[in-house]
Backbone and ligand atoms as CSV (ligand in chain L), in Angstrom:
chain,resi,resn,atom,element,x,y,z
A,1,MET,N,N,15.001,55.081,49.458
A,1,MET,CA,C,14.848,53.741,50.013
A,1,MET,C,C,13.457,53.561,50.656
A,2,GLY,N,N,13.173,54.549,51.543
A,2,GLY,CA,C,11.875,54.512,52.225
A,2,GLY,C,C,10.725,54.511,51.230
A,3,ASN,N,N,10.882,55.317,50.183
A,3,ASN,CA,C,9.822,55.386,49.180
A,3,ASN,C,C,9.629,54.072,48.445
A,4,VAL,N,N,10.765,53.429,48.153
A,4,VAL,CA,C,10.696,52.149,47.440
A,4,VAL,C,C,9.923,51.147,48.290
A,5,ARG,N,N,10.263,51.141,49.572
A,5,ARG,CA,C,9.619,50.158,50.452
A,5,ARG,C,C,8.107,50.435,50.551
A,6,ARG,N,N,7.789,51.748,50.692
A,6,ARG,CA,C,6.363,52.097,50.762
A,6,ARG,C,C,5.646,51.669,49.483
A,7,GLY,N,N,6.342,51.924,48.362
A,7,GLY,CA,C,5.759,51.561,47.075
A,7,GLY,C,C,5.488,50.079,47.014
A,8,PHE,N,N,6.425,49.297,47.529
A,8,PHE,CA,C,6.282,47.846,47.480
A,8,PHE,C,C,5.095,47.374,48.318
A,9,SER,N,N,5.025,47.892,49.570
A,9,SER,CA,C,3.915,47.425,50.405
A,9,SER,C,C,2.581,47.954,49.860
A,10,GLY,N,N,2.633,49.128,49.238
A,10,GLY,CA,C,1.426,49.649,48.594
A,10,GLY,C,C,0.941,48.697,47.513
A,11,ALA,N,N,1.885,48.219,46.718
A,11,ALA,CA,C,1.529,47.286,45.644
A,11,ALA,C,C,0.951,46.006,46.231
A,12,LEU,N,N,1.546,45.548,47.329
A,12,LEU,CA,C,1.033,44.337,47.990
A,12,LEU,C,C,-0.413,44.555,48.433
A,13,ALA,N,N,-0.645,45.751,49.009
A,13,ALA,CA,C,-1.995,46.042,49.507
A,13,ALA,C,C,-2.992,46.023,48.343
A,14,VAL,N,N,-2.583,46.609,47.216
A,14,VAL,CA,C,-3.474,46.638,46.051
A,14,VAL,C,C,-3.770,45.211,45.586
A,15,THR,N,N,-2.714,44.384,45.514
A,15,THR,CA,C,-2.892,42.991,45.096
A,15,THR,C,C,-3.868,42.290,46.023
A,16,PHE,N,N,-3.696,42.530,47.327
A,16,PHE,CA,C,-4.550,41.867,48.309
A,16,PHE,C,C,-6.011,42.278,48.113
A,17,VAL,N,N,-6.216,43.585,47.942
A,17,VAL,CA,C,-7.581,44.083,47.766
A,17,VAL,C,C,-8.209,43.458,46.522
A,18,LEU,N,N,-7.433,43.412,45.422
A,18,LEU,CA,C,-7.955,42.823,44.190
A,18,LEU,C,C,-8.305,41.363,44.399
A,19,ALA,N,N,-7.396,40.646,45.073
A,19,ALA,CA,C,-7.619,39.211,45.288
A,19,ALA,C,C,-8.888,38.993,46.094
A,20,SER,N,N,-9.088,39.796,47.152
A,20,SER,CA,C,-10.278,39.547,47.965
A,20,SER,C,C,-11.534,39.997,47.231
A,21,THR,N,N,-11.428,41.032,46.407
A,21,THR,CA,C,-12.607,41.445,45.633
A,21,THR,C,C,-13.003,40.323,44.673
A,22,THR,N,N,-11.996,39.716,44.057
A,22,THR,CA,C,-12.280,38.640,43.113
A,22,THR,C,C,-13.011,37.505,43.808
A,23,SER,N,N,-12.524,37.125,45.014
A,23,SER,CA,C,-13.152,35.973,45.653
A,23,SER,C,C,-14.558,36.337,46.150
A,24,LEU,N,N,-14.781,37.612,46.445
A,24,LEU,CA,C,-16.132,38.007,46.848
A,24,LEU,C,C,-17.068,38.010,45.639
A,25,ALA,N,N,-16.525,38.396,44.486
A,25,ALA,CA,C,-17.362,38.507,43.298
A,25,ALA,C,C,-17.754,37.126,42.767
A,26,ALA,N,N,-16.881,36.126,42.989
A,26,ALA,CA,C,-17.184,34.783,42.489
A,26,ALA,C,C,-18.443,34.248,43.171
A,27,ASP,N,N,-19.208,33.449,42.443
A,27,ASP,CA,C,-20.414,32.857,43.023
A,27,ASP,C,C,-20.039,31.956,44.186
A,28,PRO,N,N,-20.778,32.026,45.295
A,28,PRO,CA,C,-20.486,31.121,46.404
A,28,PRO,C,C,-20.709,29.676,45.961
A,29,ARG,N,N,-19.861,28.786,46.465
A,29,ARG,CA,C,-20.023,27.365,46.135
A,29,ARG,C,C,-21.080,26.756,47.052
A,30,PRO,N,N,-21.637,25.593,46.694
A,30,PRO,CA,C,-22.659,24.980,47.551
A,30,PRO,C,C,-22.189,24.841,49.001
A,31,GLU,N,N,-20.916,24.449,49.202
A,31,GLU,CA,C,-20.442,24.262,50.582
A,31,GLU,C,C,-20.367,25.585,51.335
A,32,ASP,N,N,-20.263,26.695,50.596
A,32,ASP,CA,C,-20.274,27.999,51.260
A,32,ASP,C,C,-21.660,28.310,51.829
A,33,PHE,N,N,-22.703,27.886,51.117
A,33,PHE,CA,C,-24.069,28.089,51.621
A,33,PHE,C,C,-24.283,27.278,52.898
A,34,VAL,N,N,-23.764,26.048,52.886
A,34,VAL,CA,C,-23.904,25.198,54.070
A,34,VAL,C,C,-23.186,25.856,55.248
A,35,LYS,N,N,-21.979,26.335,54.988
A,35,LYS,CA,C,-21.200,27.008,56.042
A,35,LYS,C,C,-21.943,28.224,56.568
A,36,PHE,N,N,-22.490,28.991,55.638
A,36,PHE,CA,C,-23.205,30.217,56.006
A,36,PHE,C,C,-24.365,29.899,56.951
A,37,ARG,N,N,-25.222,28.939,56.543
A,37,ARG,CA,C,-26.419,28.708,57.365
A,37,ARG,C,C,-26.041,28.076,58.702
A,38,ARG,N,N,-25.016,27.223,58.693
A,38,ARG,CA,C,-24.602,26.619,59.966
A,38,ARG,C,C,-24.009,27.674,60.893
A,39,ALA,N,N,-23.271,28.620,60.318
A,39,ALA,CA,C,-22.695,29.701,61.131
A,39,ALA,C,C,-23.814,30.536,61.755
A,40,VAL,N,N,-24.850,30.840,60.961
A,40,VAL,CA,C,-25.964,31.627,61.496
A,40,VAL,C,C,-26.636,30.860,62.639
A,41,PHE,N,N,-26.905,29.569,62.408
A,41,PHE,CA,C,-27.566,28.764,63.449
A,41,PHE,C,C,-26.689,28.645,64.699
A,42,THR,N,N,-25.372,28.599,64.504
A,42,THR,CA,C,-24.482,28.508,65.665
A,42,THR,C,C,-24.622,29.753,66.545
A,43,VAL,N,N,-24.610,30.921,65.915
A,43,VAL,CA,C,-24.743,32.165,66.684
A,43,VAL,C,C,-26.149,32.257,67.290
A,44,LEU,N,N,-27.139,31.897,66.485
A,44,LEU,CA,C,-28.525,31.895,66.958
A,44,LEU,C,C,-28.665,30.999,68.197
A,45,GLY,N,N,-28.095,29.816,68.115
A,45,GLY,CA,C,-28.164,28.861,69.222
A,45,GLY,C,C,-27.473,29.392,70.467
A,46,TRP,N,N,-26.356,30.045,70.246
A,46,TRP,CA,C,-25.572,30.612,71.347
A,46,TRP,C,C,-26.392,31.679,72.078
A,47,LYS,N,N,-26.968,32.590,71.325
A,47,LYS,CA,C,-27.747,33.688,71.904
A,47,LYS,C,C,-29.011,33.147,72.575
A,48,PHE,N,N,-29.623,32.164,71.931
A,48,PHE,CA,C,-30.833,31.594,72.498
A,48,PHE,C,C,-30.529,30.926,73.840
A,49,GLN,N,N,-29.411,30.198,73.878
A,49,GLN,CA,C,-29.011,29.487,75.087
A,49,GLN,C,C,-28.795,30.448,76.257
A,50,GLN,N,N,-28.258,31.629,75.970
A,50,GLN,CA,C,-28.047,32.613,77.041
A,50,GLN,C,C,-29.378,33.020,77.669
A,51,MET,N,N,-30.409,33.126,76.831
A,51,MET,CA,C,-31.732,33.482,77.367
A,51,MET,C,C,-32.331,32.315,78.152
A,52,VAL,N,N,-32.087,31.095,77.665
A,52,VAL,CA,C,-32.577,29.914,78.394
A,52,VAL,C,C,-31.939,29.858,79.789
A,53,SER,N,N,-30.645,30.166,79.860
A,53,SER,CA,C,-29.959,30.160,81.160
A,53,SER,C,C,-30.588,31.159,82.126
A,54,VAL,N,N,-30.964,32.319,81.621
A,54,VAL,CA,C,-31.635,33.324,82.465
A,54,VAL,C,C,-32.981,32.771,82.928
A,55,SER,N,N,-33.692,32.168,81.974
A,55,SER,CA,C,-35.015,31.643,82.281
A,55,SER,C,C,-34.954,30.553,83.355
A,56,LYS,N,N,-33.885,29.763,83.340
A,56,LYS,CA,C,-33.713,28.699,84.342
A,56,LYS,C,C,-33.156,29.232,85.663
A,57,GLY,N,N,-32.816,30.510,85.703
A,57,GLY,CA,C,-32.254,31.090,86.921
A,57,GLY,C,C,-30.769,30.825,87.076
A,58,GLU,N,N,-30.132,30.315,86.018
A,58,GLU,CA,C,-28.683,30.049,86.096
A,58,GLU,C,C,-27.873,31.332,85.899
A,59,LYS,N,N,-28.527,32.298,85.254
A,59,LYS,CA,C,-27.893,33.609,85.062
A,59,LYS,C,C,-28.880,34.680,85.505
A,60,PRO,N,N,-28.363,35.793,86.050
A,60,PRO,CA,C,-29.287,36.842,86.498
A,60,PRO,C,C,-30.018,37.484,85.316
A,61,PHE,N,N,-31.231,37.951,85.586
A,61,PHE,CA,C,-31.987,38.653,84.549
A,61,PHE,C,C,-31.556,40.113,84.511
A,62,VAL,N,N,-30.871,40.477,83.441
A,62,VAL,CA,C,-30.513,41.881,83.220
A,62,VAL,C,C,-31.272,42.300,81.967
A,63,LYS,N,N,-32.245,43.174,82.159
A,63,LYS,CA,C,-33.204,43.465,81.082
A,63,LYS,C,C,-32.528,43.845,79.754
A,64,ASP,N,N,-31.590,44.788,79.806
A,64,ASP,CA,C,-30.992,45.267,78.545
A,64,ASP,C,C,-30.240,44.168,77.812
A,65,GLU,N,N,-29.571,43.334,78.601
A,65,GLU,CA,C,-28.817,42.224,78.008
A,65,GLU,C,C,-29.779,41.229,77.353
A,66,PHE,N,N,-30.856,40.941,78.081
A,66,PHE,CA,C,-31.836,39.984,77.572
A,66,PHE,C,C,-32.471,40.516,76.292
A,67,LEU,N,N,-32.822,41.794,76.334
A,67,LEU,CA,C,-33.454,42.420,75.173
A,67,LEU,C,C,-32.517,42.359,73.962
A,68,ARG,N,N,-31.251,42.610,74.202
A,68,ARG,CA,C,-30.274,42.573,73.107
A,68,ARG,C,C,-30.225,41.167,72.485
A,69,ASN,N,N,-30.219,40.144,73.334
A,69,ASN,CA,C,-30.201,38.773,72.817
A,69,ASN,C,C,-31.468,38.459,72.028
A,70,ALA,N,N,-32.597,38.940,72.543
A,70,ALA,CA,C,-33.867,38.686,71.853
A,70,ALA,C,C,-33.871,39.361,70.478
A,71,VAL,N,N,-33.383,40.586,70.422
A,71,VAL,CA,C,-33.328,41.313,69.144
A,71,VAL,C,C,-32.410,40.567,68.166
A,72,LEU,N,N,-31.276,40.103,68.663
A,72,LEU,CA,C,-30.351,39.372,67.792
A,72,LEU,C,C,-30.991,38.089,67.271
A,73,VAL,N,N,-31.675,37.365,68.142
A,73,VAL,CA,C,-32.315,36.119,67.701
A,73,VAL,C,C,-33.377,36.431,66.649
A,74,GLU,N,N,-34.140,37.501,66.866
A,74,GLU,CA,C,-35.153,37.848,65.862
A,74,GLU,C,C,-34.486,38.147,64.510
A,75,GLN,N,N,-33.431,38.941,64.550
A,75,GLN,CA,C,-32.770,39.301,63.288
A,75,GLN,C,C,-32.121,38.093,62.629
A,76,LEU,N,N,-31.450,37.270,63.443
A,76,LEU,CA,C,-30.762,36.095,62.891
A,76,LEU,C,C,-31.760,35.079,62.335
A,77,SER,N,N,-32.960,35.048,62.925
A,77,SER,CA,C,-33.941,34.040,62.490
A,77,SER,C,C,-34.346,34.264,61.032
A,78,LYS,N,N,-34.090,35.444,60.509
A,78,LYS,CA,C,-34.474,35.740,59.120
A,78,LYS,C,C,-33.371,35.385,58.126
A,79,LEU,N,N,-32.205,35.024,58.629
A,79,LEU,CA,C,-31.059,34.808,57.740
A,79,LEU,C,C,-30.901,33.405,57.154
A,80,PRO,N,N,-31.144,32.316,57.914
A,80,PRO,CA,C,-30.758,30.996,57.401
A,80,PRO,C,C,-31.382,30.648,56.065
A,81,LEU,N,N,-32.615,31.124,55.807
A,81,LEU,CA,C,-33.277,30.766,54.544
A,81,LEU,C,C,-32.417,31.118,53.331
A,82,ASP,N,N,-31.653,32.194,53.435
A,82,ASP,CA,C,-30.760,32.567,52.322
A,82,ASP,C,C,-29.771,31.445,51.995
A,83,GLY,N,N,-29.516,30.583,52.979
A,83,GLY,CA,C,-28.506,29.542,52.797
A,83,GLY,C,C,-29.069,28.207,52.317
A,84,PHE,N,N,-30.403,28.106,52.208
A,84,PHE,CA,C,-30.994,26.839,51.765
A,84,PHE,C,C,-31.370,26.923,50.289
A,85,ARG,N,N,-30.357,27.061,49.454
A,85,ARG,CA,C,-30.576,27.133,48.009
A,85,ARG,C,C,-30.646,25.724,47.421
A,86,PRO,N,N,-31.384,25.566,46.319
A,86,PRO,CA,C,-31.358,24.260,45.644
A,86,PRO,C,C,-29.919,23.880,45.299
A,87,GLY,N,N,-29.598,22.614,45.442
A,87,GLY,CA,C,-28.246,22.160,45.122
A,87,GLY,C,C,-27.285,22.249,46.288
A,88,THR,N,N,-27.797,22.654,47.474
A,88,THR,CA,C,-26.907,22.753,48.641
A,88,THR,C,C,-27.296,21.698,49.684
A,89,ASP,N,N,-27.715,20.528,49.171
A,89,ASP,CA,C,-28.174,19.448,50.049
A,89,ASP,C,C,-27.071,18.422,50.310
A,90,LYS,N,N,-25.834,18.758,49.932
A,90,LYS,CA,C,-24.731,17.791,50.073
A,90,LYS,C,C,-23.689,18.300,51.060
A,91,GLY,N,N,-22.776,17.390,51.428
A,91,GLY,CA,C,-21.639,17.796,52.249
A,91,GLY,C,C,-21.942,17.786,53.737
A,92,GLU,N,N,-21.298,18.674,54.445
A,92,GLU,CA,C,-21.337,18.680,55.912
A,92,GLU,C,C,-22.634,19.292,56.422
A,93,THR,N,N,-23.731,18.690,56.093
A,93,THR,CA,C,-25.022,19.248,56.506
A,93,THR,C,C,-25.834,18.225,57.278
A,94,ARG,N,N,-26.597,18.730,58.236
A,94,ARG,CA,C,-27.505,17.861,58.991
A,94,ARG,C,C,-28.943,18.005,58.512
A,95,ALA,N,N,-29.130,18.779,57.446
A,95,ALA,CA,C,-30.484,18.938,56.906
A,95,ALA,C,C,-30.960,17.597,56.346
A,96,LYS,N,N,-32.164,17.179,56.727
A,96,LYS,CA,C,-32.708,15.921,56.210
A,96,LYS,C,C,-33.163,16.098,54.767
A,97,ALA,N,N,-33.208,14.987,54.034
A,97,ALA,CA,C,-33.629,15.028,52.632
A,97,ALA,C,C,-35.042,15.617,52.491
A,98,GLU,N,N,-35.917,15.350,53.484
A,98,GLU,CA,C,-37.311,15.836,53.427
A,98,GLU,C,C,-37.398,17.348,53.313
A,99,LEU,N,N,-36.382,18.009,53.843
A,99,LEU,CA,C,-36.410,19.476,53.822
A,99,LEU,C,C,-36.577,19.999,52.393
A,100,TRP,N,N,-35.853,19.380,51.481
A,100,TRP,CA,C,-35.806,19.899,50.109
A,100,TRP,C,C,-37.085,19.642,49.340
A,101,THR,N,N,-37.888,18.674,49.819
A,101,THR,CA,C,-39.142,18.384,49.123
A,101,THR,C,C,-40.327,19.031,49.851
A,102,ASN,N,N,-40.066,19.654,50.997
A,102,ASN,CA,C,-41.134,20.333,51.756
A,102,ASN,C,C,-40.758,21.785,52.015
A,103,MET,N,N,-40.236,22.432,50.997
A,103,MET,CA,C,-39.694,23.770,51.189
A,103,MET,C,C,-40.732,24.762,51.720
A,104,ASP,N,N,-41.990,24.631,51.277
A,104,ASP,CA,C,-43.012,25.572,51.746
A,104,ASP,C,C,-43.236,25.433,53.249
A,105,ASP,N,N,-43.296,24.175,53.698
A,105,ASP,CA,C,-43.481,23.946,55.132
A,105,ASP,C,C,-42.256,24.424,55.911
A,106,PHE,N,N,-41.078,24.166,55.364
A,106,PHE,CA,C,-39.841,24.606,56.006
A,106,PHE,C,C,-39.843,26.134,56.173
A,107,LYS,N,N,-40.230,26.827,55.104
A,107,LYS,CA,C,-40.285,28.297,55.161
A,107,LYS,C,C,-41.323,28.775,56.164
A,108,ALA,N,N,-42.453,28.068,56.217
A,108,ALA,CA,C,-43.495,28.440,57.174
A,108,ALA,C,C,-42.967,28.292,58.604
A,109,LYS,N,N,-42.200,27.230,58.838
A,109,LYS,CA,C,-41.645,27.015,60.173
A,109,LYS,C,C,-40.611,28.098,60.515
A,110,ALA,N,N,-39.874,28.540,59.505
A,110,ALA,CA,C,-38.918,29.631,59.726
A,110,ALA,C,C,-39.662,30.928,60.049
A,111,GLU,N,N,-40.812,31.119,59.393
A,111,GLU,CA,C,-41.606,32.323,59.664
A,111,GLU,C,C,-42.202,32.284,61.065
A,112,THR,N,N,-42.604,31.079,61.493
A,112,THR,CA,C,-43.122,30.957,62.857
A,112,THR,C,C,-42.050,31.371,63.866
A,113,LEU,N,N,-40.835,30.897,63.647
A,113,LEU,CA,C,-39.744,31.305,64.543
A,113,LEU,C,C,-39.586,32.830,64.547
A,114,ALA,N,N,-39.554,33.420,63.359
A,114,ALA,CA,C,-39.351,34.874,63.280
A,114,ALA,C,C,-40.470,35.615,64.015
A,115,SER,N,N,-41.691,35.098,63.890
A,115,SER,CA,C,-42.817,35.775,64.533
A,115,SER,C,C,-42.783,35.596,66.057
A,116,GLU,N,N,-42.459,34.371,66.521
A,116,GLU,CA,C,-42.334,34.156,67.979
A,116,GLU,C,C,-41.172,34.982,68.550
A,117,ALA,N,N,-40.095,35.054,67.798
A,117,ALA,CA,C,-38.941,35.834,68.261
A,117,ALA,C,C,-39.286,37.326,68.301
A,118,GLY,N,N,-40.135,37.754,67.374
A,118,GLY,CA,C,-40.591,39.145,67.393
A,118,GLY,C,C,-41.392,39.450,68.651
A,119,LYS,N,N,-42.250,38.485,69.030
A,119,LYS,CA,C,-43.039,38.667,70.260
A,119,LYS,C,C,-42.136,38.628,71.496
A,120,LEU,N,N,-41.067,37.825,71.388
A,120,LEU,CA,C,-40.116,37.763,72.510
A,120,LEU,C,C,-39.449,39.131,72.717
A,121,VAL,N,N,-39.151,39.806,71.625
A,121,VAL,CA,C,-38.579,41.154,71.723
A,121,VAL,C,C,-39.564,42.077,72.446
A,122,ASP,N,N,-40.852,41.968,72.089
A,122,ASP,CA,C,-41.864,42.830,72.723
A,122,ASP,C,C,-41.939,42.590,74.236
A,123,VAL,N,N,-42.013,41.318,74.645
A,123,VAL,CA,C,-42.136,41.067,76.100
A,123,VAL,C,C,-40.831,41.394,76.821
A,124,ALA,N,N,-39.694,41.197,76.117
A,124,ALA,CA,C,-38.415,41.544,76.740
A,124,ALA,C,C,-38.346,43.053,76.981
A,125,ARG,N,N,-38.876,43.801,76.031
A,125,ARG,CA,C,-38.893,45.262,76.167
A,125,ARG,C,C,-39.786,45.665,77.340
A,126,ALA,N,N,-40.908,44.975,77.507
A,126,ALA,CA,C,-41.804,45.265,78.626
A,126,ALA,C,C,-41.151,44.863,79.956
A,127,GLY,N,N,-40.365,43.795,79.944
A,127,GLY,CA,C,-39.516,43.491,81.103
A,127,GLY,C,C,-40.107,42.617,82.187
A,128,ASN,N,N,-41.280,42.005,81.963
A,128,ASN,CA,C,-41.857,41.106,82.971
A,128,ASN,C,C,-41.324,39.681,82.765
A,129,LEU,N,N,-40.530,39.220,83.738
A,129,LEU,CA,C,-39.815,37.953,83.569
A,129,LEU,C,C,-40.768,36.765,83.381
A,130,LYS,N,N,-41.919,36.836,84.043
A,130,LYS,CA,C,-42.886,35.737,83.917
A,130,LYS,C,C,-43.375,35.621,82.456
A,131,ASP,N,N,-43.750,36.744,81.872
A,131,ASP,CA,C,-44.183,36.758,80.465
A,131,ASP,C,C,-43.039,36.335,79.536
A,132,ILE,N,N,-41.859,36.786,79.882
A,132,ILE,CA,C,-40.682,36.478,79.061
A,132,ILE,C,C,-40.462,34.962,79.001
A,133,LYS,N,N,-40.595,34.316,80.174
A,133,LYS,CA,C,-40.370,32.862,80.223
A,133,LYS,C,C,-41.379,32.126,79.349
A,134,VAL,N,N,-42.640,32.572,79.407
A,134,VAL,CA,C,-43.680,31.933,78.592
A,134,VAL,C,C,-43.333,32.077,77.109
A,135,GLN,N,N,-42.963,33.290,76.712
A,135,GLN,CA,C,-42.702,33.534,75.286
A,135,GLN,C,C,-41.393,32.865,74.837
A,136,LEU,N,N,-40.433,32.762,75.737
A,136,LEU,CA,C,-39.194,32.055,75.398
A,136,LEU,C,C,-39.505,30.579,75.123
A,137,GLY,N,N,-40.429,30.033,75.934
A,137,GLY,CA,C,-40.861,28.650,75.729
A,137,GLY,C,C,-41.488,28.458,74.350
A,138,LYS,N,N,-42.338,29.417,73.955
A,138,LYS,CA,C,-42.987,29.319,72.635
A,138,LYS,C,C,-41.959,29.440,71.513
A,139,THR,N,N,-40.994,30.297,71.732
A,139,THR,CA,C,-39.950,30.466,70.712
A,139,THR,C,C,-39.147,29.175,70.581
A,140,GLY,N,N,-38.796,28.599,71.720
A,140,GLY,CA,C,-38.053,27.332,71.711
A,140,GLY,C,C,-38.847,26.220,71.044
A,141,ALA,N,N,-40.158,26.241,71.247
A,141,ALA,CA,C,-41.008,25.221,70.617
A,141,ALA,C,C,-40.959,25.342,69.089
A,142,SER,N,N,-40.798,26.582,68.606
A,142,SER,CA,C,-40.723,26.750,67.145
A,142,SER,C,C,-39.377,26.268,66.601
A,143,CYS,N,N,-38.319,26.332,67.400
A,143,CYS,CA,C,-37.037,25.725,66.994
A,143,CYS,C,C,-37.235,24.223,66.887
A,144,LYS,N,N,-37.847,23.664,67.946
A,144,LYS,CA,C,-37.976,22.212,68.036
A,144,LYS,C,C,-38.873,21.663,66.917
A,145,ALA,N,N,-39.953,22.404,66.614
A,145,ALA,CA,C,-40.883,21.948,65.572
A,145,ALA,C,C,-40.141,21.736,64.251
A,146,CYS,N,N,-39.238,22.635,63.941
A,146,CYS,CA,C,-38.499,22.500,62.692
A,146,CYS,C,C,-37.417,21.417,62.809
A,147,HIS,N,N,-36.704,21.414,63.927
A,147,HIS,CA,C,-35.629,20.423,64.088
A,147,HIS,C,C,-36.182,18.995,64.063
A,148,ASP,N,N,-37.330,18.777,64.722
A,148,ASP,CA,C,-37.912,17.433,64.747
A,148,ASP,C,C,-38.152,16.905,63.333
A,149,GLU,N,N,-38.572,17.787,62.440
A,149,GLU,CA,C,-38.890,17.360,61.067
A,149,GLU,C,C,-37.666,17.308,60.153
A,150,TYR,N,N,-36.786,18.297,60.304
A,150,TYR,CA,C,-35.844,18.537,59.217
A,150,TYR,C,C,-34.354,18.476,59.585
A,151,VAL,N,N,-34.032,18.195,60.850
A,151,VAL,CA,C,-32.610,18.161,61.218
A,151,VAL,C,C,-32.242,16.787,61.761
A,152,GLN,N,N,-31.192,16.206,61.184
A,152,GLN,CA,C,-30.694,14.924,61.684
A,152,GLN,C,C,-30.095,15.113,63.065
A,153,LYS,N,N,-30.348,14.144,63.929
A,153,LYS,CA,C,-29.830,14.210,65.300
A,153,LYS,C,C,-28.305,14.051,65.299
L,1,HEC,C1,C,-37.172,26.441,59.826
L,1,HEC,C2,C,-36.396,25.398,60.445
L,1,HEC,C3,C,-35.536,25.692,61.632
L,1,HEC,C4,C,-35.838,26.477,62.719
L,1,HEC,C5,C,-37.119,27.233,63.022
L,1,HEC,C6,C,-34.678,26.417,63.583
L,1,HEC,N1,N,-33.714,25.624,63.034
L,1,HEC,FE1,FE,-31.892,25.217,63.822
L,1,HEC,N2,N,-31.394,24.183,62.142
L,1,HEC,C7,C,-32.219,23.927,61.089
L,1,HEC,C8,C,-31.523,23.138,60.093
L,1,HEC,C9,C,-32.085,22.622,58.792
L,1,HEC,C10,C,-30.229,22.924,60.597
L,1,HEC,C11,C,-29.105,22.129,59.938
L,1,HEC,C12,C,-28.332,23.032,58.969
L,1,HEC,C13,C,-27.275,22.269,58.197
L,1,HEC,O1,O,-26.524,21.473,58.822
L,1,HEC,O2,O,-27.208,22.461,56.979
L,1,HEC,C14,C,-30.172,23.604,61.899
L,1,HEC,C15,C,-29.065,23.623,62.711
L,1,HEC,C16,C,-29.017,24.221,63.953
L,1,HEC,C17,C,-27.871,24.210,64.828
L,1,HEC,C18,C,-26.546,23.519,64.533
L,1,HEC,C19,C,-25.550,24.478,63.904
L,1,HEC,C20,C,-24.271,23.714,63.505
L,1,HEC,O3,O,-24.101,23.419,62.318
L,1,HEC,O4,O,-23.494,23.386,64.395
L,1,HEC,C21,C,-28.203,24.891,65.961
L,1,HEC,C22,C,-27.346,25.156,67.185
L,1,HEC,C23,C,-29.581,25.348,65.797
L,1,HEC,N3,N,-30.036,24.927,64.564
L,1,HEC,C24,C,-30.282,26.041,66.726
L,1,HEC,C25,C,-31.582,26.528,66.543
L,1,HEC,C26,C,-32.298,27.331,67.509
L,1,HEC,C27,C,-31.786,27.706,68.892
L,1,HEC,C28,C,-33.484,27.636,66.952
L,1,HEC,C29,C,-34.588,28.481,67.519
L,1,HEC,C30,C,-34.252,29.743,68.120
L,1,HEC,C31,C,-33.517,27.003,65.645
L,1,HEC,N4,N,-32.349,26.344,65.434
L,1,HEC,C32,C,-34.591,27.072,64.790
L,1,HEC,C33,C,-33.514,24.335,60.959
L,1,HEC,C34,C,-34.197,25.162,61.838
């Protein structure tokens, strides 16, 4: 009896694994790209906001925590571009139409963010809050530069 039951749940597990492998192997749909990039920006925004709160004095400055957030923002800043594929300009997106016709500029703005975020990691590692605030401001300016051009309010 016990063996039969184990066999049955084993078969279920195999079916489940196959089903999820199939859905992973299938090409992502355009709406999946939109979801992906929005999810990345959501986490990026969350982590960035935590650093802004420290900078405003709303949260205490704990160096290791701040550094971790800076590292995450730097790493996440390299991800959204994967989600801006041709043909993903429809659906639940706030990307403006101009984005798709100015892809080189859009990519340059993404690179500026990655580079400012890289410098933020360096100053966070050094640990001087005054320098950190200046560099956080520059990083935020690179978010705004892109949003002003390419994101619907
Ligand atoms: C290179 C351009 C670019 C840069 C730089 C950029 N963003 Fe964005 N961001 C976008 C675009 C485009 C969208 C809209 C994506 C969509 O809806 O398809 C977006 C969306 C967002 C969203 C909304 C996510 C959602 O769907 O709810 C947040 C939050 C966000 N960005 C935060 C930031 C922060 C914080 C930074 C800087 C650390 C930043 N962004 C830098 C282009 C950029």
